N, CA, C and O of each residue as an XYZ file, in Angstrom:
1024
protein
N     111.300     44.914     18.070
C     109.984     44.292     17.937
C     110.113     42.838     17.528
O     109.368     41.997     18.030
N     111.038     42.515     16.630
C     111.241     41.133     16.216
C     111.717     40.286     17.382
O     111.300     39.138     17.535
N     112.598     40.857     18.210
C     113.084     40.121     19.364
C     111.957     39.869     20.360
O     111.888     38.792     20.952
N     111.071     40.849     20.552
C     109.949     40.691     21.458
C     109.026     39.573     20.975
O     108.565     38.747     21.764
N     108.764     39.560     19.668
C     107.911     38.516     19.099
C     108.537     37.147     19.303
O     107.842     36.188     19.640
N     109.848     37.052     19.101
C     110.541     35.778     19.299
C     110.486     35.339     20.747
O     110.310     34.156     21.038
N     110.638     36.300     21.662
C     110.563     35.972     23.084
C     109.192     35.441     23.450
O     109.065     34.468     24.193
N     108.160     36.097     22.917
C     106.799     35.647     23.208
C     106.559     34.253     22.646
O     105.908     33.426     23.285
N     107.078     33.996     21.462
C     106.917     32.679     20.866
C     107.631     31.634     21.711
O     107.116     30.534     21.910
N     108.811     31.974     22.205
C     109.558     31.043     23.043
C     108.807     30.740     24.326
O     108.758     29.590     24.761
N     108.220     31.767     24.937
C     107.466     31.560     26.160
C     106.243     30.686     25.901
O     105.914     29.821     26.712
N     105.577     30.905     24.786
C     104.415     30.089     24.440
C     104.824     28.643     24.219
O     104.105     27.726     24.617
N     105.974     28.432     23.587
C     106.464     27.073     23.368
C     106.775     26.381     24.696
O     106.497     25.193     24.862
N     107.349     27.126     25.633
C     107.646     26.563     26.955
C     106.356     26.163     27.669
O     106.273     25.091     28.269
N     105.355     27.033     27.596
C     104.083     26.724     28.243
C     103.426     25.521     27.569
O     102.837     24.677     28.244
N     103.525     25.439     26.232
C     102.948     24.305     25.522
C     103.574     22.994     25.992
O     102.876     21.993     26.154
N     104.882     22.999     26.210
C     105.540     21.783     26.690
C     105.080     21.426     28.103
O     104.875     20.251     28.410
N     104.918     22.421     28.954
C     104.409     22.149     30.297
C     102.987     21.624     30.239
O     102.616     20.737     31.008
N     102.185     22.170     29.325
C     100.823     21.652     29.159
C     100.838     20.186     28.711
O     100.008     19.395     29.158
N     101.754     19.831     27.855
C     101.841     18.423     27.422
C     102.143     17.521     28.610
O     101.564     16.442     28.737
N     103.043     17.955     29.474
C     103.350     17.182     30.680
C     102.123     17.093     31.593
O     101.844     16.043     32.173
N     101.402     18.201     31.712
C     100.204     18.227     32.543
C      99.147     17.285     31.984
O      98.547     16.517     32.736
N      98.912     17.332     30.680
C      97.896     16.470     30.072
C      98.268     15.003     30.243
O      97.403     14.165     30.499
N      99.552     14.694     30.100
C      99.994     13.308     30.262
C      99.775     12.836     31.696
O      99.359     11.698     31.917
N     100.050     13.701     32.671
C      99.859     13.322     34.070
C      98.384     13.091     34.367
O      98.034     12.192     35.132
N      97.523     13.898     33.766
C      96.084     13.781     34.023
C      95.458     12.602     33.281
O      94.355     12.177     33.628
N      96.126     12.075     32.285
C      95.729     10.835     31.608
C      94.260     10.846     31.184
O      93.503      9.931     31.509
N      93.871     11.883     30.462
C      92.520     11.939     29.928
C      91.504     12.615     30.820
O      90.406     12.924     30.358
N      91.828     12.858     32.089
C      90.878     13.502     32.996
C      90.718     14.982     32.684
O      89.733     15.601     33.088
N      91.683     15.553     31.966
C      91.625     16.951     31.551
C      91.434     16.959     30.040
O      92.387     16.729     29.295
N      90.214     17.220     29.584
C      89.876     17.110     28.162
C      90.166     18.428     27.448
O      89.259     19.179     27.091
N      91.444     18.680     27.254
C      91.895     19.911     26.622
C      92.959     19.557     25.595
O      93.767     18.655     25.817
N      92.961     20.264     24.475
C      94.010     20.086     23.475
C      94.672     21.421     23.184
O      94.086     22.479     23.415
N      95.885     21.366     22.678
C      96.606     22.571     22.293
C      96.182     22.995     20.899
O      95.965     22.151     20.030
N      96.063     24.301     20.680
C      95.640     24.806     19.379
C      96.132     26.233     19.207
O      96.385     26.934     20.187
N      96.265     26.655     17.965
C      96.588     28.057     17.693
C      95.350     28.816     17.221
O      95.348     30.045     17.160
N      94.292     28.062     16.888
C      93.013     28.622     16.476
C      91.936     27.591     16.790
O      92.276     26.450     17.102
N      90.658     27.937     16.722
C      89.630     26.934     17.000
C      89.807     25.700     16.139
O      89.896     25.821     14.917
N      89.861     24.505     16.738
C      90.065     23.290     15.945
C      88.931     23.073     14.950
O      87.821     23.571     15.134
N      89.226     22.331     13.904
C      88.209     22.002     12.917
C      87.385     20.816     13.412
O      87.769     20.137     14.364
N      86.262     20.575     12.765
C      85.461     19.405     13.083
C      84.579     19.556     14.296
O      84.237     18.556     14.927
N      84.198     20.766     14.646
C      83.321     20.981     15.789
C      82.638     22.326     15.675
O      82.770     23.018     14.665
N      81.912     22.692     16.706
C      81.240     23.992     16.748
C      81.808     24.781     17.921
O      81.099     25.111     18.872
N      83.084     25.072     17.836
C      83.809     25.656     18.938
C      83.348     27.083     19.213
O      83.088     27.862     18.296
N      83.255     27.401     20.501
C      82.876     28.742     20.933
C      83.999     29.319     21.789
O      84.517     28.648     22.682
N      84.364     30.549     21.514
C      85.425     31.186     22.274
C      84.966     31.557     23.673
O      83.805     31.903     23.888
N      85.895     31.482     24.626
C      85.558     31.886     25.986
C      85.192     33.360     26.052
O      84.511     33.793     26.982
N      85.640     34.128     25.074
C      85.298     35.551     25.048
C      83.886     35.791     24.512
O      83.433     36.935     24.473
N      83.181     34.726     24.095
C      81.806     34.870     23.613
C      80.827     34.085     24.485
O      79.699     33.823     24.068
N      81.256     33.707     25.699
C      80.397     32.870     26.535
C      79.063     33.536     26.864
O      78.056     32.845     27.019
N      79.038     34.847     26.974
C      77.784     35.528     27.279
C      76.715     35.209     26.243
O      75.521     35.231     26.545
N      77.145     34.914     25.026
C      76.208     34.573     23.949
C      76.083     33.064     23.743
O      75.247     32.622     22.956
N      76.898     32.269     24.435
C      76.950     30.826     24.181
C      76.473     29.972     25.347
O      76.349     28.756     25.203
N      76.205     30.579     26.496
C      75.851     29.782     27.675
C      74.617     28.927     27.423
O      74.599     27.751     27.788
N      73.585     29.497     26.805
C      72.357     28.736     26.575
C      72.631     27.490     25.734
O      72.081     26.422     26.001
N      73.482     27.633     24.721
C      73.851     26.491     23.887
C      74.622     25.446     24.682
O      74.379     24.248     24.533
N      75.546     25.888     25.524
C      76.320     24.966     26.356
C      75.426     24.212     27.334
O      75.594     23.009     27.532
N      74.485     24.911     27.941
C      73.583     24.290     28.908
C      72.678     23.272     28.217
O      72.439     22.190     28.754
N      72.180     23.609     27.042
C      71.313     22.681     26.307
C      72.068     21.414     25.928
O      71.523     20.314     26.023
N      73.318     21.563     25.501
C      74.116     20.395     25.131
C      74.414     19.527     26.349
O      74.378     18.299     26.259
N      74.710     20.158     27.490
C      74.958     19.394     28.710
C      73.691     18.667     29.149
O      73.758     17.520     29.592
N      72.557     19.310     29.031
C      71.295     18.669     29.365
C      71.057     17.438     28.501
O      70.595     16.409     28.993
N      71.371     17.544     27.218
C      71.202     16.404     26.320
C      72.127     15.254     26.701
O      71.721     14.094     26.639
N      73.373     15.557     27.097
C      74.310     14.507     27.510
C      73.827     13.804     28.780
O      73.880     12.578     28.874
N      73.358     14.581     29.749
C      72.868     13.994     30.995
C      71.641     13.125     30.727
O      71.514     12.036     31.287
N      70.750     13.601     29.880
C      69.549     12.833     29.543
C      69.913     11.512     28.885
O      69.339     10.472     29.209
N      70.867     11.553     27.961
C      71.276     10.332     27.268
C      71.926      9.334     28.213
O      71.732      8.126     28.070
N      72.700      9.828     29.182
C      73.431      8.940     30.082
C      72.574      8.417     31.226
O      72.739      7.275     31.656
N      71.655      9.251     31.724
C      70.914      8.891     32.934
C      69.429      8.619     32.686
O      68.715      8.191     33.593
N      68.972      8.864     31.475
C      67.605      8.500     31.137
C      66.541      9.483     31.575
O      65.350      9.198     31.450
N      66.942     10.630     32.082
C      65.957     11.650     32.442
C      66.592     13.024     32.318
O      67.779     13.210     32.584
N      65.775     13.973     31.911
C      66.283     15.322     31.669
C      66.481     16.068     32.983
O      65.602     16.042     33.844
N      67.614     16.728     33.148
C      67.838     17.515     34.370
C      67.134     18.859     34.279
O      66.787     19.317     33.190
N      66.929     19.476     35.407
C      66.431     20.849     35.411
C      67.531     21.762     34.862
O      68.717     21.438     34.919
N      67.110     22.893     34.338
C      68.064     23.773     33.651
C      69.209     24.188     34.550
O      70.360     24.183     34.115
N      68.925     24.548     35.799
C      70.007     25.029     36.665
C      70.968     23.896     37.022
O      72.132     24.152     37.331
N      70.496     22.643     36.983
C      71.385     21.508     37.244
C      72.350     21.329     36.071
O      73.556     21.187     36.273
N      71.822     21.336     34.855
C      72.688     21.213     33.677
C      73.675     22.371     33.621
O      74.841     22.177     33.275
N      73.216     23.577     33.959
C      74.109     24.736     33.941
C      75.221     24.583     34.971
O      76.371     24.927     34.697
N      74.888     24.070     36.153
C      75.901     23.876     37.191
C      76.913     22.820     36.787
O      78.101     22.953     37.082
N      76.456     21.774     36.118
C      77.361     20.701     35.717
C      78.354     21.182     34.658
O      79.545     20.896     34.773
N      77.899     21.902     33.635
C      78.829     22.356     32.596
C      79.724     23.469     33.142
O      80.879     23.590     32.733
N      79.201     24.281     34.059
C      80.050     25.302     34.682
C      81.139     24.645     35.513
O      82.295     25.065     35.460
N      80.790     23.628     36.274
C      81.791     22.901     37.064
C      82.874     22.336     36.153
O      84.060     22.448     36.464
N      82.487     21.736     35.043
C      83.467     21.193     34.093
C      84.400     22.295     33.594
O      85.614     22.101     33.529
N      83.838     23.440     33.246
C      84.650     24.547     32.745
C      85.588     25.062     33.832
O      86.773     25.280     33.585
N      85.053     25.256     35.037
C      85.876     25.789     36.122
C      87.025     24.851     36.461
O      88.165     25.294     36.599
N      86.740     23.562     36.596
C      87.782     22.604     36.946
C      88.877     22.603     35.882
O      90.064     22.588     36.208
N      88.482     22.618     34.626
C      89.456     22.571     33.531
C      90.308     23.833     33.502
O      91.533     23.755     33.412
N      89.672     24.984     33.575
C      90.400     26.249     33.497
C      91.294     26.440     34.719
O      92.435     26.887     34.596
N      90.777     26.102     35.888
C      91.610     26.237     37.090
C      92.869     25.386     36.980
O      93.947     25.820     37.386
N      92.741     24.179     36.433
C      93.914     23.318     36.305
C      94.850     23.793     35.196
O      96.061     23.586     35.278
N      94.298     24.429     34.159
C      95.151     24.999     33.113
C      96.044     26.114     33.655
O      97.129     26.357     33.126
N      95.591     26.786     34.704
C      96.393     27.852     35.303
C      97.177     27.339     36.512
O      98.358     27.649     36.667
N      96.518     26.556     37.366
C      97.197     26.096     38.581
C      98.176     24.962     38.316
O      99.139     24.792     39.065
N      97.944     24.174     37.250
C      98.856     23.071     36.943
C     100.276     23.549     36.671
O     101.209     23.084     37.327
N     100.471     24.473     35.713
C     101.813     25.020     35.496
C     102.379     25.730     36.721
O     103.585     25.697     36.965
N     101.496     26.375     37.491
C     101.981     27.001     38.730
C     102.506     25.930     39.683
O     103.577     26.104     40.265
N     101.787     24.845     39.853
C     102.217     23.787     40.766
C     103.503     23.130     40.266
O     104.393     22.826     41.061
N     103.606     22.909     38.956
C     104.762     22.213     38.400
C     105.988     23.109     38.275
O     107.112     22.657     38.498
N     105.779     24.387     37.916
C     106.894     25.263     37.562
C     106.929     26.581     38.337
O     107.879     27.355     38.213
N     105.894     26.832     39.135
C     105.719     28.129     39.798
C     105.643     29.266     38.771
O     106.109     30.381     39.003
N     105.034     28.933     37.627
C     104.763     29.915     36.589
C     103.256     29.994     36.401
O     102.573     28.971     36.402
N     102.736     31.210     36.239
C     101.296     31.425     36.149
C     100.919     31.828     34.721
O     101.291     32.913     34.275
N     100.187     30.974     33.996
C      99.724     31.359     32.661
C      98.751     32.536     32.737
O      97.889     32.589     33.614
N      98.902     33.466     31.814
C      97.975     34.585     31.697
C      96.924     34.184     30.661
O      97.024     34.550     29.490
N      95.923     33.434     31.100
C      94.965     32.806     30.197
C      93.914     33.811     29.744
O      92.988     34.141     30.484
N      94.076     34.287     28.518
C      93.117     35.248     27.971
C      91.890     34.509     27.432
O      91.995     33.384     26.943
N      90.741     35.150     27.526
C      89.512     34.528     27.037
C      89.597     34.231     25.539
O      88.992     33.271     25.062
N      90.340     35.044     24.804
C      90.476     34.824     23.369
C      91.377     33.659     23.003
O      91.503     33.319     21.826
N      92.005     33.045     23.994
C      92.913     31.918     23.745
C      92.325     30.584     24.209
O      93.051     29.599     24.347
N      91.020     30.551     24.447
C      90.389     29.325     24.928
C      89.068     29.123     24.204
O      88.300     30.065     24.007
N      88.815     27.873     23.810
C      87.577     27.539     23.119
C      86.961     26.292     23.741
O      87.666     25.459     24.311
N      85.643     26.170     23.628
C      84.929     25.002     24.110
C      83.951     24.548     23.036
O      83.314     25.369     22.375
N      83.837     23.229     22.867
C      82.895     22.655     21.915
C      81.645     22.235     22.684
O      81.713     21.296     23.477
N      80.513     22.893     22.479
C      79.304     22.532     23.230
C      78.894     21.073     23.036
O      78.280     20.484     23.925
N      79.217     20.495     21.909
C      78.753     19.138     21.607
C      79.246     18.118     22.620
O      78.505     17.210     22.996
N      80.496     18.260     23.068
C      81.045     17.256     23.991
C      81.831     17.854     25.153
O      82.385     17.110     25.963
N      81.890     19.175     25.251
C      82.566     19.811     26.373
C      84.075     19.879     26.271
O      84.734     20.343     27.202
N      84.645     19.420     25.148
C      86.098     19.514     25.006
C      86.526     20.981     24.980
O      85.775     21.857     24.552
N      87.752     21.226     25.450
C      88.318     22.562     25.382
C      89.605     22.539     24.558
O      90.257     21.503     24.422
N      89.947     23.681     24.024
C      91.218     23.862     23.318
C      91.828     25.165     23.803
O      91.122     26.150     24.019
N      93.143     25.166     23.972
C      93.827     26.338     24.507
C      95.014     26.699     23.627
O      95.731     25.825     23.138
N      95.211     27.994     23.433
C      96.383     28.500     22.726
C      97.373     28.995     23.784
O      97.106     29.999     24.444
N      98.498     28.319     23.959
C      99.477     28.766     24.959
C      99.976     30.170     24.650
O     100.238     30.516     23.498
N     100.101     30.961     25.693
C     100.575     32.328     25.520
C     101.605     32.688     26.574
O     102.539     31.930     26.833
N     101.425     33.845     27.174
C     102.365     34.319     28.179
C     102.177     33.603     29.511
O     101.062     33.226     29.873
N     103.277     33.419     30.234
C     103.192     32.993     31.626
C     104.305     33.680     32.383
O     105.352     33.995     31.817
N     104.078     33.913     33.663
C     105.020     34.689     34.456
C     105.281     33.968     35.772
O     104.434     33.231     36.277
N     106.461     34.195     36.308
C     106.758     33.670     37.642
C     105.788     34.316     38.621
O     105.601     35.533     38.613
N     105.168     33.483     39.473
C     104.185     34.053     40.376
C     103.971     33.228     41.624
O     104.214     32.021     41.645
N     103.510     33.902     42.663
C     103.193     33.219     43.914
C     101.695     32.938     43.973
O     101.005     33.045     42.960
N     101.192     32.584     45.138
C      99.777     32.262     45.288
C      98.883     33.453     44.932
O      97.808     33.273     44.359
N      99.322     34.654     45.266
C      98.538     35.845     44.955
C      98.411     36.035     43.450
O      97.335     36.368     42.953
N      99.501     35.825     42.729
C      99.478     35.953     41.273
C      98.550     34.907     40.663
O      97.836     35.193     39.702
N      98.559     33.712     41.212
C      97.676     32.649     40.728
C      96.214     33.047     40.914
O      95.414     32.925     39.986
N      95.863     33.522     42.105
C      94.481     33.941     42.353
C      94.067     35.074     41.432
O      92.949     35.085     40.918
N      94.963     36.026     41.224
C      94.650     37.179     40.384
C      94.388     36.759     38.947
O      93.428     37.221     38.331
N      95.237     35.885     38.407
C      95.073     35.423     37.030
C      93.757     34.685     36.850
O      93.056     34.889     35.859
N      93.422     33.829     37.802
C      92.175     33.078     37.695
C      90.959     33.986     37.856
O      89.976     33.843     37.129
N      91.022     34.902     38.788
C      89.889     35.802     38.995
C      89.612     36.627     37.746
O      88.453     36.867     37.405
N      90.670     37.063     37.060
C      90.499     37.860     35.848
C      89.788     37.067     34.761
O      88.935     37.606     34.055
N      90.132     35.794     34.625
C      89.497     34.969     33.598
C      88.084     34.552     34.006
O      87.175     34.562     33.177
N      87.892     34.186     35.271
C      86.636     33.577     35.694
C      85.522     34.573     35.975
O      84.347     34.213     35.903
N      85.864     35.818     36.294
C      84.829     36.793     36.620
C      83.747     36.902     35.553
O      82.568     36.753     35.874
N      84.106     37.158     34.287
C      83.081     37.243     33.240
C      82.346     35.928     33.006
O      81.170     35.930     32.641
N      83.035     34.800     33.214
C      82.402     33.486     33.030
C      81.293     33.285     34.057
O      80.186     32.875     33.707
N      81.586     33.570     35.318
C      80.584     33.397     36.364
C      79.405     34.342     36.149
O      78.257     33.970     36.394
N      79.682     35.547     35.696
C      78.592     36.499     35.426
C      77.696     35.990     34.304
O      76.478     36.160     34.357
N      78.293     35.367     33.287
C      77.508     34.841     32.169
C      76.625     33.675     32.599
O      75.504     33.533     32.110
N      77.121     32.844     33.508
C      76.374     31.664     33.941
C      75.360     31.962     35.045
O      74.429     31.181     35.244
N      75.517     33.060     35.758
C      74.701     33.301     36.950
C      73.194     33.195     36.707
O      72.507     32.583     37.525
N      72.645     33.757     35.629
C      71.192     33.635     35.438
C      70.723     32.193     35.237
O      69.559     31.880     35.488
N      71.616     31.320     34.789
C      71.235     29.938     34.495
C      71.394     29.027     35.713
O      70.609     28.097     35.898
N      72.395     29.286     36.536
C      72.603     28.430     37.709
C      71.780     28.894     38.918
O      71.622     28.160     39.894
N      71.261     30.120     38.835
C      70.376     30.643     39.883
C      71.060     30.684     41.249
O      70.477     30.298     42.262
N      72.286     31.150     41.257
C      73.016     31.331     42.509
C      73.711     32.687     42.498
O      74.003     33.245     41.440
N      73.966     33.198     43.686
C      74.588     34.505     43.797
C      76.089     34.445     43.604
O      76.663     33.359     43.525
N      76.735     35.605     43.527
C      78.177     35.663     43.271
C      79.016     34.895     44.293
O      79.974     34.222     43.914
N      78.675     34.982     45.578
C      79.493     34.289     46.585
C      79.451     32.781     46.378
O      80.478     32.111     46.479
N      78.276     32.247     46.090
C      78.170     30.809     45.853
C      78.942     30.407     44.600
O      79.563     29.345     44.570
N      78.908     31.244     43.573
C      79.629     30.931     42.343
C      81.140     30.971     42.563
O      81.862     30.105     42.071
N      81.612     31.962     43.293
C      83.044     32.008     43.599
C      83.434     30.867     44.525
O      84.584     30.427     44.515
N      82.478     30.377     45.337
C      82.737     29.190     46.137
C      82.969     27.968     45.249
O      83.845     27.151     45.532
N      82.182     27.844     44.172
C      82.414     26.764     43.208
C      83.802     26.881     42.605
O      84.521     25.889     42.484
N      84.178     28.105     42.224
C      85.501     28.324     41.631
C      86.609     27.955     42.613
O      87.602     27.336     42.232
N      86.435     28.337     43.873
C      87.431     27.995     44.895
C      87.566     26.482     45.034
O      88.679     25.962     45.121
N      86.439     25.776     45.056
C      86.473     24.316     45.161
C      87.242     23.693     43.999
O      88.046     22.781     44.195
N      86.991     24.189     42.791
C      87.645     23.597     41.633
C      89.120     23.973     41.549
O      89.930     23.188     41.055
N      89.472     25.147     42.018
C      90.878     25.512     42.115
C      91.607     24.556     43.056
O      92.669     24.033     42.717
N      91.039     24.332     44.228
C      91.664     23.439     45.211
C      91.699     22.001     44.726
O      92.717     21.322     44.867
N      90.599     21.531     44.158
C      90.538     20.125     43.764
C      91.494     19.819     42.620
O      92.010     18.705     42.532
N      91.741     20.796     41.736
C      92.680     20.565     40.651
C      94.101     20.365     41.159
O      94.790     19.442     40.725
N      94.542     21.216     42.071
C      95.881     21.069     42.650
C      95.983     19.766     43.428
O      96.979     19.050     43.323
N      94.971     19.464     44.194
C      94.918     18.240     44.992
C      94.977     17.006     44.090
O      95.725     16.064     44.354
N      94.183     17.029     43.033
C      94.174     15.914     42.079
C      95.550     15.716     41.449
O      96.042     14.592     41.363
N      96.167     16.810     41.010
C      97.467     16.704     40.367
C      98.500     16.116     41.323
O      99.311     15.281     40.921
N      98.477     16.540     42.571
C      99.395     15.978     43.553
C      99.188     14.488     43.750
O     100.153     13.734     43.878
N      97.925     14.057     43.774
C      97.649     12.624     43.957
C      98.196     11.802     42.798
O      98.830     10.770     43.018
N      97.957     12.252     41.556
C      98.409     11.449     40.419
C      99.933     11.446     40.302
O     100.510     10.544     39.695
N     100.578     12.450     40.881
C     102.043     12.502     40.867
C     102.659     11.814     42.087
O     103.882     11.763     42.221
N     101.815     11.287     42.971
C     102.306     10.592     44.157
C     102.833     11.508     45.235
O     103.698     11.112     46.017
N     102.321     12.741     45.292
C     102.788     13.706     46.293
C     101.604     14.471     46.884
O     101.576     15.701     46.892
N     100.629     13.710     47.377
C      99.396     14.320     47.869
C      99.653     15.289     49.014
O      99.068     16.372     49.039
N     100.518     14.926     49.970
C     100.777     15.813     51.104
C     101.285     17.174     50.633
O     100.855     18.217     51.127
N     102.197     17.146     49.683
C     102.748     18.395     49.158
C     101.673     19.215     48.458
O     101.629     20.438     48.596
N     100.805     18.539     47.705
C      99.745     19.240     46.976
C      98.740     19.864     47.936
O      98.287     20.987     47.714
N      98.392     19.153     48.990
C      97.464     19.690     49.984
C      98.062     20.938     50.637
O      97.367     21.932     50.842
N      99.339     20.879     50.957
C     100.016     22.038     51.548
C      99.995     23.223     50.580
O      99.744     24.360     50.982
N     100.262     22.943     49.296
C     100.274     24.012     48.294
C      98.881     24.604     48.114
O      98.727     25.824     48.049
N      97.866     23.743     48.034
C      96.497     24.213     47.849
C      96.045     25.046     49.041
O      95.394     26.077     48.872
N      96.390     24.601     50.247
C      96.012     25.341     51.450
C      96.651     26.729     51.465
O      96.058     27.679     51.977
N      97.849     26.851     50.912
C      98.515     28.153     50.858
C      97.863     29.067     49.824
O      97.914     30.289     49.958
N      97.252     28.483     48.794
C      96.575     29.287     47.778
C      95.320     29.940     48.349
O      95.035     31.105     48.074
N      94.567     29.171     49.153
C      93.347     29.714     49.752
C      93.398     29.554     51.276
O      92.767     28.654     51.831
N      94.151     30.429     51.944
C      94.250     30.344     53.409
C      93.071     30.995     54.121
O      92.940     30.887     55.340
N      92.208     31.678     53.352
C      91.111     32.451     53.925
C      91.342     33.934     53.725
O      92.484     34.388     53.667
N      90.249     34.699     53.619
C      90.321     36.145     53.443
C      91.091     36.519     52.179
O      91.977     37.373     52.202
N      90.730     35.854     51.065
C      91.365     36.137     49.767
C      90.278     36.348     48.714
O      90.123     35.524     47.813
N      89.520     37.453     48.821
C      88.451     37.697     47.853
C      89.022     37.832     46.434
O      90.154     38.282     46.259
N      88.227     37.438     45.417
C      86.809     37.068     45.490
C      86.543     35.626     45.932
O      85.387     35.221     46.050
N      87.617     34.839     46.180
C      87.425     33.452     46.604
C      87.060     33.419     48.081
O      87.842     33.885     48.910
N      85.896     32.881     48.435
C      85.473     32.896     49.846
C      86.065     31.730     50.625
O      86.380     30.682     50.060
N      86.206     31.926     51.908
C      86.603     30.832     52.791
C      88.047     30.403     52.608
O      88.838     31.049     51.920
N      88.357     29.285     53.253
C      89.700     28.719     53.219
C      89.625     27.271     52.752
O      88.546     26.682     52.693
N      90.782     26.705     52.421
C      90.828     25.338     51.906
C      90.297     24.329     52.927
O      89.516     23.442     52.580
N      90.713     24.465     54.154
C      90.231     23.631     55.261
C      90.319     22.131     54.968
O      89.340     21.400     55.120
N      91.484     21.693     54.554
C      91.740     20.257     54.459
C      91.845     19.677     55.866
O      92.271     20.360     56.797
N      91.459     18.434     56.010
C      91.571     17.765     57.305
C      91.876     16.290     57.093
O      91.597     15.726     56.035
N      92.453     15.682     58.114
C      92.760     14.258     58.078
C      91.552     13.461     58.554
O      90.982     13.734     59.610
N      91.181     12.485     57.764
C      90.048     11.637     58.075
C      90.561     10.271     58.526
O      91.171      9.566     57.723
N      90.338      9.868     59.782
C      90.816      8.561     60.240
C      90.153      7.428     59.460
O      88.934      7.399     59.291
N      90.985      6.496     58.987
C      90.474      5.342     58.270
C      90.574      4.086     59.110
O      90.565      4.150     60.339
N      90.668      2.961     58.457
C      90.791      1.689     59.159
C      92.249      1.237     59.158
O      93.049      1.667     58.326
N      92.572      0.377     60.089
C      93.908     -0.217     60.185
C      95.011      0.842     60.241
O      96.077      0.680     59.646
N      94.734      1.923     60.963
C      95.739      2.960     61.155
C      95.920      3.921     60.001
O      96.776      4.805     60.053
N      95.124      3.758     58.960
C      95.248      4.656     57.813
C      94.515      5.974     58.065
O      93.645      6.065     58.931
N      94.886      6.988     57.290
C      94.163      8.255     57.319
C      94.149      8.828     55.908
O      94.979      8.468     55.074
N      93.210      9.711     55.654
C      93.008     10.235     54.307
C      92.743     11.733     54.376
O      92.077     12.223     55.289
N      93.278     12.448     53.391
C      92.961     13.868     53.283
C      91.537     14.034     52.768
O      91.098     13.291     51.890
N      90.830     14.995     53.307
C      89.502     15.327     52.809
C      89.222     16.792     53.089
O      89.968     17.446     53.817
N      88.172     17.295     52.524
C      87.650     18.628     52.801
C      86.194     18.610     52.371
O      85.750     17.675     51.704
N      85.463     19.622     52.745
C      84.061     19.737     52.360
C      83.899     20.938     51.449
O      84.366     22.035     51.753
N      83.230     20.716     50.329
C      83.071     21.766     49.333
C      82.326     22.968     49.897
O      81.438     22.832     50.739
N      82.707     24.147     49.414
C      81.996     25.373     49.788
C      80.817     25.636     48.859
O      79.827     26.241     49.271
N      80.915     25.187     47.612
C      79.858     25.386     46.633
C      79.471     24.058     46.007
O      80.318     23.185     45.816
N      78.203     23.904     45.690
C      77.719     22.604     45.209
C      77.760     22.529     43.682
O      77.359     23.465     42.990
N      78.251     21.401     43.174
C      78.272     21.173     41.723
C      77.009     20.453     41.252
O      76.820     20.253     40.052
N      76.129     20.058     42.207
C      74.836     19.431     41.931
C      74.937     18.062     41.264
O      74.003     17.644     40.580
N      76.053     17.358     41.449
C      76.127     16.013     40.885
C      75.067     15.104     41.503
O      74.542     14.218     40.828
N      74.752     15.316     42.773
C      73.757     14.462     43.431
C      72.388     14.577     42.758
O      71.575     13.656     42.836
N      72.132     15.720     42.089
C      70.856     15.895     41.389
C      70.817     15.111     40.082
O      69.747     14.892     39.515
N      71.995     14.689     39.604
C      72.080     13.872     38.405
C      72.094     12.392     38.776
O      71.422     11.578     38.143
N      72.863     12.053     39.804
C      72.977     10.673     40.280
C      72.709     10.654     41.785
O      73.650     10.723     42.575
N      71.443     10.561     42.194
C      71.094     10.662     43.613
C      71.736      9.598     44.486
O      71.869      9.785     45.696
N      72.136      8.481     43.884
C      72.697      7.391     44.682
C      74.107      7.691     45.169
O      74.591      7.033     46.090
N      74.772      8.669     44.570
C      76.175      8.896     44.936
C      76.550     10.362     44.759
O      76.759     10.824     43.637
N      76.633     11.083     45.857
C      77.080     12.472     45.813
C      78.604     12.505     45.691
O      79.262     11.473     45.820
N      79.161     13.687     45.443
C      80.610     13.838     45.366
C      81.254     13.443     46.702
O      80.619     13.517     47.754
N      82.501     13.029     46.643
C      83.202     12.584     47.838
C      83.406     13.718     48.841
O      83.523     13.471     50.041
N      83.448     14.962     48.355
C      83.640     16.108     49.247
C      82.349     16.887     49.461
O      82.376     18.002     49.983
N      81.224     16.309     49.062
C      79.923     16.972     49.213
C      79.523     17.018     50.690
O      79.791     16.061     51.417
N      78.894     18.094     51.152
C      78.391     18.125     52.529
C      77.413     16.987     52.821
O      77.227     16.615     53.980
N      76.788     16.431     51.781
C      75.856     15.319     51.959
C      76.568     13.998     52.237
O      75.936     13.041     52.684
N      77.872     13.934     51.977
C      78.621     12.690     52.151
C      79.299     12.687     53.518
O      80.222     13.465     53.759
N      78.842     11.817     54.404
C      79.393     11.744     55.746
C      80.764     11.097     55.780
O      81.185     10.467     54.809
N      81.459     11.251     56.898
C      82.815     10.733     57.021
C      82.872      9.212     56.869
O      83.812      8.689     56.271
N      81.892      8.508     57.395
C      81.897      7.048     57.299
C      81.832      6.597     55.842
O      82.548      5.685     55.431
N      80.968      7.246     55.072
C      80.880      6.909     53.647
C      82.155      7.307     52.919
O      82.599      6.592     52.020
N      82.750      8.429     53.290
C      83.998      8.858     52.643
C      85.090      7.800     52.843
O      85.786      7.437     51.895
N      85.235      7.314     54.062
C      86.247      6.311     54.333
C      85.978      5.040     53.529
O      86.891      4.461     52.941
N      84.731      4.621     53.510
C      84.385      3.385     52.786
C      84.708      3.519     51.302
O      85.221      2.579     50.694
N      84.415      4.664     50.720
C      84.676      4.853     49.289
C      86.170      5.029     49.013
O      86.667      4.564     47.987
N      86.879      5.687     49.904
C      88.319      5.879     49.717
C      89.085      4.557     49.851
O      90.124      4.374     49.217
N      88.578      3.652     50.665
C      89.302      2.400     50.908
C      88.734      1.225     50.124
O      89.191      0.093     50.285
N      87.747      1.482     49.283
C      87.138      0.407     48.500
C      88.118     -0.132     47.461
O      87.779     -1.044     46.708
């Protein structure tokens, strides 16, 4: 038993080091810290209590949007925005180590906390296992299923649309990590292998495509399967992969 405990501690330490590398690569874009318990100085809520905390999270997100944009969003918009933030962060916490090490963290709900006040997350590193794309999907589905169920009444969308949001954030996290590491082609290939299609509960396929640019350039792009509703917060500029954003605008923004 002592040896097992030591092994688990060693594995957690290894994952913590990989998380440090991941956080450094993301350079602040991933607002997560390492912790062994809920950090002090906030009103942290465990991911295992989200069913009781969603209303608080949505209200806090609504207040942030109101302060930044000068008008209050509708409830389902605020709920979609904070859910998108959670999904993107959690997907990268699992897919990041998989992309870097081909190891899949077994992210338990009891090892993750979120502060409604500012959306920061904290994670307690635990077990991770060698895994392929199937193992990655399975680990994420296990964590995200209860989260999507908790948010569904607030975002007013059905399960397929919610899993579409999760699929988008899974793909975008891997894609983002590849870009910041200077290996976008490799990341796109890896992401496409994670969601090739017919992999429930994640609907659809990655469907990356090359977008012709100017002066012989080309850019990777895809169109989201589920909407994060950013356009409802900032109507002047939808997401770069939003169905509302045409190819001409995508090229202009990518080459600006």
